[in-house]
N, C-alpha and C positions, 0 to 999 in steps of 0.2 A: 679447362672448367669452362662449362657452358652456362650461358645465361640464360634462365628460364623464366617463365612468367610467373609472377608473384601469386597469382591464383592459384597456379597448379604446382606450387611448392610444399602444399599441406597445411595443417594447424599450424599456428603459431605457439610456439613454447610458452609457458605462463613463467613471467618473470617476476620482479618485486614489485612493478607498477601493476601487473595484472592480478596479483595475489589475493587482494581483498580491498576493501573500502580504504581512502587515503586517510591517515592519522591527521588530525587538525593541528597544525602548528602554530605559531604567534601570530603568524599573516593570515591565516585562515578564521582564526576565533573570533574575529568581528570587534566592533568597536569597544566593548568592554576591556580589552587589552590595553588599547590606546589609553583609556581612563586610568588603568592601574599604573602607568609608567610616567603619567605628568604629575607635577607638583600639585599638592591639594589649592582649592579656589582659595584667593585670598579676601574676597569679601567685599560687599557695596562699597565701604568705606576707601577702602584702596582703589578701587574702579573711579570714584569720583575724584579722590586725591590725586591720582595721575591725570585724569581730565583737567582738573584744576591747575596742575603744573604745566600741562600742554598749551591751557589757556594763557598763562601767565607769559611763556615763553613766545606765544602769538603776539600778543598785546607789546611785548618789549621788541619784536621783531618789527611789528608796526611802527612804533616811536621810532624806532633807529632808523627805518627806511625814509620816513618822513625827514629826518634830519638830512639825508642825502639829497633829498629833492626829488619829487616825482616827474617833474617837467610837465610837458602838454602832450596831448594824444599825437601831435605831429613832430615833437622833438620829445621823447621819452627821457626822462631824466634816471640816474644810477639806482634810484631808490624804487622804480616803479614796478618791477619783476618782485624783488622782495617783499615790496607794500602787498603785493597781491598774493603772494603765498602766505604771507602773515594772516591775511584776511580770512583765506582758506583754513587755514589752522585756527583761528578764533571761531569761526561758524561751527567747525566740525568738532571741537572742543567743548563749545556750547552744548551742542547737540548730546555728545557725551555725558556733559554733568547731568542734564536731564534725565537721560537714558539710561544711564550707568549704574543706577542701584539694580536692575532688573537683570541686567548681565552678569555672566558667569565665566568671563573668559580669562580673568586676571588669574595669575599665578602668585604664590608666596614666594618671598626670596628664599633664595636657596644656593648652593655651591655653583649652579648653572648660571646664576643670576651675575657673578662674579666676573665672567666672560663679556657682559654687555658693559659692565663697568670699567673692564680693561681697555675695551673698544671706544669707550667714551674719553678715557685718560689720552689713548694714543691719539686722536683726533684734535684734542687741545694742545698735545706736544706737537701736532703738524702744525696748527695755528701759530703756536708760540715761535718753534723755528723757521715757519717759512721767510718770514722778513729777515731774519738773521744770515741764514747761509743759502736761501733760495729753494726752489720745489723739489730738486732732484733727489737729493739725498734725504731730505724728511718724506717723501713720496714713497720712494724706495723702500725706506725703512717699516713705513705703515703698511704697504701692501705685503712685505715679507712678514711682519708680526701677524699679520691679519690670516695671512695664509698658513704659516707653520705652526702658531701656536694655538691661534683661536680655530682655525679651520683644522687643524691636524694633518696638514699637507706633507709630503715628503720634502726634504731637503732640496732635492733637484727641481721640483715641481715649483716649490716656493721661490727659489732664485730665478728660474726662468721666468715664471709669470710675472714677478714683480719687475724685472728688468724690461721686458715685453711692455708691460703695462705702462711703465715710466716714459720709455721710447715713444708708445703710441700718444701719451698726451702730450709730450713735446712736440712731436710733429704736429697733432691736430691746432693745440692752442698757441705755441710760439711760432712754429714755421707757416702753417696754413692759415690761420685765424689771425697771428700777430698781435695776439694777448701781452699786454705788459706784465709779465709775472717776474716776479723775483728769482734770479738764476744764477747757477755758477757759469754754465755755458754760454 
């Protein structure tokens, strides 16, 4: 079999791709398809309500971090970074309270909203279990649950990534940074 120059090979035969115009699928049909699959807009009251909840969380965080102590600029206290983050949350939430009535990016609660609630419940369980049994087992379970059931990953991927993630956090925080975390090992 000899190799010839493609230009000398003759005309190309028409296949399925050259037979005519491409049919438009869901990816090619534009933004209107994306709008059809999204839940309906929840309205301005929901937008402002969510901003008020975030504002309350920011204020509570600021109060809690003040109780920890801010320290001084030369010697920051344990509450300095939580206070700074809480101030950012308060400012952004206040802006959202003012501008939220005009925005249309909130969605009505749906079955997909339950995944967010499940993620929140698992974080609360992590915070509850952390001082009782250390960070290794609750963190491993959290990452596994998020990957397997919330992220729909395979069993193998969920197990491997969970173990590697907790091992990486252990190396980083316990071994290298020597952070005093409650732990089993």
